[in-house]
N, C-alpha and C positions, 0 to 999 in steps of 0.2 A: 768839441762835440763830447766824446768820449771822456774828457778829463773833467767836464760838467756835470757827466751823469754819476760818476763815480763821487764827486763831491758831494752830490745830493744825498746818495746814498748813505755815506758816511755821517752826514750831518744827522739823517733819521736815525740811525744807530745810535748817535751820540745821545740824541733826545729821549730816546726810550730807555738807555741805560740813567739818563738823570732822572727820569720820571721814576724808574724802578728805585734808584736808590731814596728818592724822597718818600718812597712809599713803605720803605723797610722800616719794620718797626711799629708801624701803624695798627696792626691787627694781630690778635693772638686767639689760636684754637683751642679748647679743651674738651675732649670725649669723655663718655661714660667709662668706657673699658677699651683700650687699645687692641685688646685680643678677646674675641669673641666666639660661642661655637657657631660654626657656619649655619647660615640661614636665620640667626637671630638677630633681632632688632638693634640700632644701636643710635644714641643720639649725641649731637655735637653743638657747640655754641662758639661765635666768632664776636669779639670785642674789637671796636675801633677806639683808641686811645684819644685823649684831647690834645695831644701834642699836633696831631694832624691836623691844624687849623685851615691849612690850603685846601682840605677837601670840601666838598659840598655836603652840607649838613643834610641835605635829603637824598645822598648817593644811596644807590641800591645795592645791597650785599648780595653775592651770588654763591652758590655752593656747586662743587663739581668733582665727582668720584671718578677717578681715573681721566678719562678725557671726554664723559658724559656729564651734561649739566643736570642738577638733582632740584626738582620743584619742590615746593613745600615749605620754604623757609620763612619763619615769623620774626620780622625785625622791629624793634622798638628803641627808644630813646629812654636812657636810665637819667635818675636825678644829678648824678656827677658830671653830666654833659656827654657821656659816652653813648656810644650806638652798639646795638647788641641783636645778632640774628642767630637764632636756633632752629635745627633741623633734627628729625627723627627719621633715620633709614629703617623702614620696617623689616626688610630682608637683607643681610648681608650676606651676597652668594658668591663671594670672591674669597679665596684663601688669602690674596695678599692684593691690597688697592691703597691707593693715596687719596685722602680727603683735602680739599683745597678749599679757602675761604677766598672769593675772589670780590674784585670791584671794576665796574665799566668806568674806564678813565681815559678820555680823550679817543672815545670810540675803540678802545681796546681792552681786553678783559686782562687786568692786572692781579696777581696772586698776592693777597696779603700773609696768608699762613697757610701750611699743610701739615698733615699728620698721616704716619703710615699706619693702616688697619691690619690686624690678622684674624683670620679666620679658621678653625678647625674642629677637631674630636678631641676630647680627652682620651688619654691611652686605653686600649683594651686590657683585660687580664690575660698575662701570659698563661698558655697553657702546654699541656704534654711536656712537662719538664722531667726530664731523664739525665743521670749521670753514668758513667763508667771509668773504672779504673784502667788506666793504660800503663801495662809494667815496662812497655819500650820506653815511653816518654817519662815514666814516674809522674803522672799528672791525672788530675780528675777531670776528665772531658764532661761539659754539662751542654745540653741544647735543650731548645723550646721553641714553642709557635708564637710569634710576637702578636699576632691579631692584625686587623686592618690598619691602613695607613691612617694617620693622625692630621696630616698636612701642618703640622707644627714641630717646632723642635722638641725631641723626645730623649730623656736621658734614661738609657736602660743599664741595670745595674745586678751583677750576681752576688747575692748577699748570703752570708752563713756565719754560724758559730759553732762552737764546740759544746757538745752537751753531755748528758749522762742520765740514766734512769729513762730509757726510752724517749729522749729527746723532750723532758717535761721541764727543765731546767736549763738556763743559759749561763753557760762559763764564758770562755775567753773567744771573744770575736776575732774574726778572720778577715783580712784582708779583702776590701771589695774587687770583685773582678768586673772590669768595664768591657765589653766585647767592642771590637772594631766597627766603624760605622757600615751600618746595613748587614751586619751578620747577626746571627740570633744563636750563638754558641761561643763558649769562654771555657778556659781551663785553668784549674786552680793548681799552682805548682807544689811538689811533692813536699818542699819546706814549710809549707803551710797547713800541712796534713799530720794527723794522728792514724797511722793506717787501721789499726783495731779499736778506734775510739767514734762512738756515734757522732755525727754532725747533722746539723740543721741547713738546708740551703732552700733558697728562694729567688725569685727575679721580683725586680722593682722597676715599675716604669712610670715617669714623672714628666709633665708638661707644664704649661701654663695654666691649663685648663684642670689638672687635677693628677691624682696618683693613684697606681693601681699595684697590686701584688698578687703572684700566682699562689698556687697551694705549696705550703712547705713541704720539703722532702725530708725523711730523716732516714739516713743511711750510715753504714760502716764503708767507708772506701774499699776494704777488702771482700765485700760482699759483692761488690759490683765490678770485680774484676774480669775482664774478657781477655781470655788468653788468643794467641796468634795461632793458626791453624798449624797442624805437623805437616810433613812433606811426604807423601804417598809414592812409593814405587814397589817395582813387582821384586820378589824374593829370588836372590840368586841361587841358580840351580845347583843342587849337590848331587854329584856323582854316586853317593852312597845312597842317598835318598830316592826312595821310589817315585817314579814321574806322577804328576798329579791325575787324579780319575777324568775321563771325559766329563766335560761340564763345570770343572773346577778352575780355580785361580788362586794360586800363592800369593800372598801381598804383605808388605810391611810398611812401617811408616817410621820416619826420625821426628820425636817432639821437638816442641819449641824450647829452645835452651833456658831462657829468663823463667819458664814455667817448671822446670824440674823439680823444683822443690814443693811444686803444689800437686795435690793429689788430684788428677781429673779422669774423666771417662770421655770416651770418643765413639762416633758412630759413622757408619759408611752408608753411601748410596751409590746406585749404579743403575745403568739402563744400556740395551742394546742399541747399536747404530744401525737400526733398520725401521723404516716408518716413522710414524710419531709417537713411538714408546715413551712412556712416562717414568719417573724415577721410582727404584724400589728401594726401601730404607732397611738397613741392616744393622743392628745394635743390641746391647752396648757392646763393644768391643774390648777384650782383656787389655788393661793397661800397664801390665808388667813385661808382657812378652815383645810387645810392639810390632807383632805379625799376626796374621788371619789366615785361614784357607776358606775361600769363599766358593761354595759348591750350589748346584741347582740350577745352573746357567745352560743355555742352549749351546750344543757342540758346535765347533767350527764358527764361532760368531765373536764379534769385536764389541768389546764393553768399554764404557766409560764410567769412571770411579772417582769419588770425592770423599774426603773424609772432615770431620770437625771435632771439636772437644771443648770440653767445659769443667770447670772447677767442681769438685765432687768429692764428699758428700756436703762440703759447705756450701753456701750459695755463691751463685756466679754467673756468667753469661756465656753463652754460646760464641764460639769464636766464629768467622767467617768461614765457608767451604773452602778447601783447599783447591790449588789448580788441578785439572783434567789429569786423570791417567787412564790411558788407552791400552787395554790389552786384549788379547785373542785367546778362546779357549781351545782345547786340543779335539781332535776328532772323536767319535765313537762309530762302532760298527753299526752298520745299518740296521735297523728293527723294522723290517717293513715285511709284507705279505706280498707276493708275486701273483698276478693273475696272467695266466699263461694261456695262450692259443696258438694251434699250428693250422697249417696247412701243405697239403703234398701237391707237386707238380703233376699236372696229367700225363705229360710225356716222359716224365721221369719220378715214379713215385719214392725214390730213394732220395730224392733231391727235397727237403723240409725248409719250410719257410714258419719260423718261430717268431712270435709276438707275445709280448709281456707288458704289464703296467703295475709299478710299485704301489702298494697302497700302505702308509704309514701306520704302524700300530700304535705310537706315541707322538706327542706333540714334537719332541726333540728327537726324532727317529735316525738323526745323522744324516750327512750328505751322502750322495752317492757319487763315486768316481767313475764305475764302470760296472759291466756284467759280464760273468764268465759262464758259458756253457760248455759241459765236459761231460764224459762218458768213461764210466768204470767197467771194463772188460770183465767177464765172469772167470773166476779162478786167479784173478790178480788184483788183490785186495790193495797193494799199494800203488798199484799202478793208475794215474788219472789222465785220460787223454782229453786235452781241451779241443772243443769243435768251434768256437766262437768267441771273440774277445772283444766287445765294443762298448761305445758310451750310447748308442741308439736303444731305441725300443724293439728293435727286431733285427732278426739275423736269420740268414740261408746258409745252410751248410748241407753237406753230404752224408747221411746218414748210415754208419756201416751196415752190412748184411745182417751180422748177429746181433745188432743193438735193438732193444725192444724200448727202452726209455733213456733220457738223458736228465743232466741236473743243470738247475739254473740258479746262480747266488749272484748277488749283489756287494760289491766291496768298496771298500776306501782305505786310507792309511791305517786306521784303526783296525780293522779285520773285515770279516764277510759276514753277511747275514745267515740264516738258517737257510741249508739248501733244500730247492723247490724242486721235487721230481716230476718229469714228463713223460707220461706213458702213450705210446701212440697205437690208441685202440681203433678198433674198425667201427662201422657205422652200423649197428647193430639195434638200437633203439626204434622205437615208433617214430613217425615224423609229426609234425606240426598240422593243423587243419585249419582253414578258413584264416591262412595271414591275409592281413589287410593293412593298407596304411592311408593315411590321410592328412593333409596340411592343417595345422591350428593357426600358425601366422607365418608369416615370411621368415621367420627364423626358428622354426621348430617343425617337428614331423611326429605325428603319433602311429605307433605300429602296435597292432592287435593280433590276438590268435585266441584259438580254443585250446583248452587244456587236453593232451593227449593221456592215454591211460597205459601205463602207470604214470603218475606224475614225475615230471624231472627233477633233478636236484638244482638245476640251474640253467641258465641259456647265456649264449655268447650272441650278441647282437653286432652286426657288421653294417656300414653303411658308407657309402661314397657315390661321386659322380655315376651316371647311368653307363650304358653300354658303351657309349664311345670313349669312354677312359679304362684302360685295362690294366693301368698301374696300380699295385696294390698299397703303394705310398701313399695316395690320396686316401685311402681309405681310413675311417675311424671304427674303432669297436670297444665294447666295453663287455664285462662279464656280470651278470646278473645271479647272485647266489642263491635267490629265493625262486623256488621251482613252484610256488603257489599263483604267481603273478601271470596276469593275461594282455599285458601290455606294458610301453614304456613310452616316454615323452623323450625323444632325440633333440636335444637343443645345441650340442657342440658340432661345430663346423657346418652349420646349413646355411645356406645362401639363398636368396629370393631368386625366383625363375630358374631354378636349377632341377634338373632331372635325377632322383637318386635312387640306386639299387640298395635294398636293404635286404639283408640276409640274416635269418634266426636259424640257430642250431640247438635243438635242445641237448641236454648234458645228462647222463644216468651214471649209476654207480660202475666204474670200470668201462663206460662205453658211452657212445653219443648217437644221436639219431642224426637221419640225413638233412641236409641244410635246406631250406625253403626261401626261395627268391620273391620280392615283390618290388614294383617301380611307383614312384610318387613323385609329384612335382611339390616343391616346398611352396609356390606360388604361381598361380597361372597368369599369363600376360592376355592383356585384350588381342583383339586382330590386327593383324600388322598392314593389312591392306583391305578395301572394300572391293566388291565385285564393280567391273565396269559396264555403265549404261550403253545399251544399244538401241536405236530406234528402228523397230521391226515395221510397223506401219503408221501412218498418219493421216487424218482427216482434218476437216474444218472445224470440228468442233471437239476433236479427240485424238489421242495419240498413243498408241500401242509400244511400251518398252520391255525389254527382256534383257537379262543378265545371266551370266553364268556363275553359279555360287562357288567360293574358293573351298578347296579340298580341307580337312581336317587337317590341323597339325599339332604335334607334339608342344605340350607346354603352352598352348593356347585354350583358352576357355571357349566352350562351345556357344555357337551365335545363339541368342534368345530370340531376337527379332530382328527386322528390318524397318527403316523409315524412309519413306521417300519425300522428297520436298521439291515445290515446283513455285516459282515467283514469275509473275508477268512484267510486263514493261513499266507498269505502275507501283512495281514494289508490292503488289498483294501477295501474301504469303499463304501456302496451302500446303497441307502435308496430310500424309496416311501412314497407317502402321500396318506392317505385314508380318505375317508367319515367317520363323527362319527357314520353311522349306520353300517359300515363294521365290518363283523364277522369273516371274514378269508381271506387268501391272499395266492398266488401261488408263489414262487420265481422260476424264468425262467433264464436259462443262466447259470446255476451252472456246475462246473467240476465233473466229475464223481471221485469218491474215494477221495472227498476233505472234510476239516471239515471247519465248518462255525459256527459264533457266532451270534445268532440274539436275538435282544430285540425290544420291542414296547414300544412307548411313547404316552401317552394320554392327550392331551392339551386341555384348554378350556381358556377363557378369562382372568381368575384368575392365571392362571399358569399352568404348567405340571410337569406329573412325570413318570418317566420310569419303566418298569417291569423287573423281575429279567431275565437273560440271558438265552436263550436256546443253547444248543451246540449240533449240528447235522451233521452227517456224510453220504456224498450221495454215493449211490451204485456203486460196482465194476462190469464192464462189464464181462460177463461169457464167457467160452470157446467156447461152440457152437456159440453164437453169434458173437463171432470173426472169426470163421470159416465162418460163413455166410456172413460178412460183406467182408472177404477177397475174398470168392468165388462170389460176387457179383462185385467185384472189378475188378478180373479176367475176368469174363464175358463181363462187360463193355470193358475191354482193347480187348478182342477177337473181339467184334463186331466193334469195331473202328478201328481194322486192316482189318477185312473182307471189311468193307463200304471202306478204302483208297484202298484195291486191286480192287475191282468192279470199281471203280472211274477211277483208272489207267487203268485198262484194257479195259473199255467201251468208254474212251474219246480218239478219233483220234489224239488229239493236243498232248495227255499226251502218247501214247503207242509208236509211231515211236522214240521219242529220247530216249526211253529205248531199244529198239530191233527192228529191221527191220520186215515187214510183209513179210515173206519169204514165198511163196507155197510150200507144200508137194506134191513132183509129186506122191508119191504113193496112197495118198488120194485126188487128185486133179481131175478136170473133163477133164483133157487133153485127157485121154483115149476115150472121147466122141467126141472129135473134129473132123472135116471132113474136106479134101480140099474144098476151095470155086470151084474149077475147076476140074473136074474129068479127063479131057485130060491132059497128061504131055508131055512137050516137052524134048525131050532128047537132051543131048549134050556130045561131048566126052571128056574123060579125058585121058590123055597120058597114063595111067598106069592101069586104074580102067575101061575102056571102057566107057560106055554112061550110067551110072545108073540115075534115076530121082532124083532130089533134092528136099528135103522136109525142109521147113523152120517153128521152133518153135518160139514161141513169148511167154514170160510171161507177163502178165499184172501186174503191179505194179506202185502205185502212189509214187512219188518221187519228192521232191521238187529240188534238185540240182542234175540234170541228164547230166554226160557228154555225148559226142555226140555218138550214138550207132556205132556199125560196121554195114556197107552198104555192102549187097551182090553185087549190082551192079556196085561197083567201083573195077575193074580189079587189080589195084596197091595194093588194100588192101586186097584182096581174093586169093592171091595166083593164080589168072588166072582163078577163077571159072566163070561158064558161068553166064549171067546176069540174066537170066530168071530163078526165082525160085517160087514154089508153096507155098506159105504160108497157114498155119493153124490156122484155127479160131475157135472160140465156134460154135457149131452147133445151138444154140438157137437163134444167131444172125448174119448167115453168109453174109447177105447184109451188114451189118454194119462194118464186117471185111474187105469185098473185095474191099468196095467202098473207104474206106480212101486211099490216096495215099502213098506211101513208103517213099517220100521225107519228110513226116511230121512225122518220126519216132522219131526226135530228140525233138520234143515236144508234144509227145503223150504220154500216159501212158503204152504202148506197150515197154518192154525191150527184145531187142534181146539177147538171151541165147547161142545157138549153131543152127547148123544146120546138119540133117540127110541127108546122102547120099546112095542112095539104090533104087533099083527096084522090085517090085513085080515078076516081069517075070525073072530076072536074077538069075541064079543058084549060083551065087557067093556070099560070104558073105559082109555084108553093111559095109560102112566106116561112119565115122562121121567127121564133122568137129567143133573144139571149138577153142573160142577166149579167149585170156587171157586178156580181157578187164578190165579197172579199174573201172568199174561199181561195187558198191558195192551189194554184195548178202546177207551177213551174219554181215553187219555194221562192217568193219573192217577185217574179214576173208578173205583170198585169194579166188576170185570168182570161181576158177577152181581149182580142186584136182590135185595134183602132181600125177605122176605113182607109187611113193612108196607109197601113202596113199590109194591106191586101190588095196588091195592085192587079190582080188577074180579076178579081171582083170587081174593081173600079170600072173595068172595061166592059163588063158583063151588061147585056140589055134588060137583064131583070132588075137593074138598077132603076130603070124608069119606071118599072111596076110597082116600086115599094111605096108603102104607106107615106102619108106626111110625117114628118118627124114629129116626134112629140116633145113636149117640153122639157127644158132642163132639169126639171124637178124629178122626172119620172125617171124609175130604175130600169125600166125595160124599153127596148127600142125594137123596132119592125126593120127587117132588112131583106135584101136577097137570102136564099138559103144558103149558097155557096160561099156567103161572106164569112161564114165560120170555118177557119182551115183545118181543124180536126175532122171535120165531116166529109173531107175529101175522099172518095173512093169507096163512102159505105153504101151498101147494097140494101135498099129498104123495099120492101113490100109496098107496090102500088106507087111506083115511080111514073106512072103514067101522067099522074098530076102535078110532077115535079118540072114537067116542060125540058127548057134545055140543060137541065141539070144531069 
């Protein structure tokens, strides 16, 4: 099986080779230009010859650029029987590519012919052409800038020819100089040069797209000579020569030997090896002596030096800088002013502490190696006794009893500074007044005072840590030479949150004033802790808290206020701001049986701090108190009800809408009523004889009063006599009798019923009642029915009643006591009422 597969593959490859061989020479490609500018269009055509007769006449010719098929080919049959396909590529963006003419043969793309295309740019003009003559190699070295890449093979050539008369004419040509690949420099050997004759030089660049040339350079090879730098070194010391001055260096150099025959000048540059100093240029240097003394340098300082030279006075080019040379200048005696201050010990006045500060008088005042304190005894001009020799800025020594002043000097290896005398004078001048100090920021303190009289010549200001530090080494001081100032800002050695002791001493002519002291903090701290809250008393809705204020502390800013915070179980937040003098507070508006978290914040200008949290629980209401509250609530409700009842009963406007004001006959004053006229007029009734008629009237105020029943209307009273005797109150009989009966419809009297009877008649009395619509009990029938008066139904008077009238009549006759409201009424003439 494997052999069969290998045989098949071999046979397929052989067929392809045969097909390829059979297509060889069938097509030919021609292009408009094989090399074009990058991005330009290009046109190509492919022709299939007649000898390829085995091809299909309608075969489609394909174009491929690299591995990509290109559409747009135009195919046609020519008159000679050949086929031609033409294509135009609008932009050739490849610097190098293969264009192929292909044919689709047996389902495979077969290449008929292909051509290689190149695209790029024409060469740019070379710029900045420069040349120099190197005497070491005896060649003229030229260099230039070639310009951007062309992407095409480009030939660069340095061309030149000899010339005269300012390069206007061309004489002998000089052999071209071709640089190495990728380089932009070239050297013309000495054998092709005339050193003192002009020549023209230029650079030419050429490729398939064009040629460019640089500007021509006209020069004399000796005018562009570049010398090599000399060797710089220090001058060997000469025992007979004086030593160099402070701040000076002696230099020499060895010139470049090939340039000894050339006149030249040199220049020197130097810089100190400290900080970021820049180079300082010195020149021109003398060319004959080859040595130089450089002065004006800082003493005791190491310098770096370099030198370079140029052909002079003829044209030439500067050489490179020589290698570095490092030299150190000599010392110079210190040129400083010493500000001096001293202090005597209290236990031993002859022990003196001397302090000083060097103040440079010049920029290069010289280094100081030490200080010497000495005393010259009187009468011994040559004898100098050293008291102290130190490298510090202070010294403690024992002052001889006869010594009144000492001398302080600064020295180094070059000498000493001018001596500064120190006189130990007494404090005889006036003192300063109103000395005060305050902090400006965490790293500075301002100290001020008032000018004394007379005005001092200067001041000595000392400051250092407060009373806790007694060491003088921690103190800083300075001397102010101006006596007119009234304050000074201290910035040196000031740290935050530190207590400082500041001492100011006025200085006078040959005297000094007493020292004044003041203390100040550079920056105050906030409170270190807050007072602890304590619960004094607590109730159901309040809690009384108290605390003990913290005592004032040095270096701590005084408190400005307190803020108390409390939070309930529902995380509701409350707060109150209190004065700094407060020591207690009462929380109001708390809920009974509730938990609260309370804390106190103490605040100052420098910060704030919180106390620990106090948890408190308000009290729960007791059972007796609950009963008292309920009782009070019930009493209040009862009083409210009573007041409402009294108001309803006593107000006429509110009483009648609820119930009418109906008089009680049993307790009324009707029993005391008497007729207005004692004489009675009798009239005859058909069945009852002629009993007297008595009228009862109930007085009641009623807003809506229907027309009452009138006794003088015979049609409405069942034929009763017109004349009736009304009963009125005895207390005002005239008032009742004088009112006409015709006004009963508008008066307050309400006709309720009439009594019929006579005190002289032996028979029982009768009554007349009216079923009037006038309300008596506000909605209840004004007259009771017969079945509603059980006592009257059993009365024997019922048998004496007249025959019942018809249903159409409004008035009925019946027993007198059938009317319940007349029970208990005392009426004059009761003899005629019978059993009533």
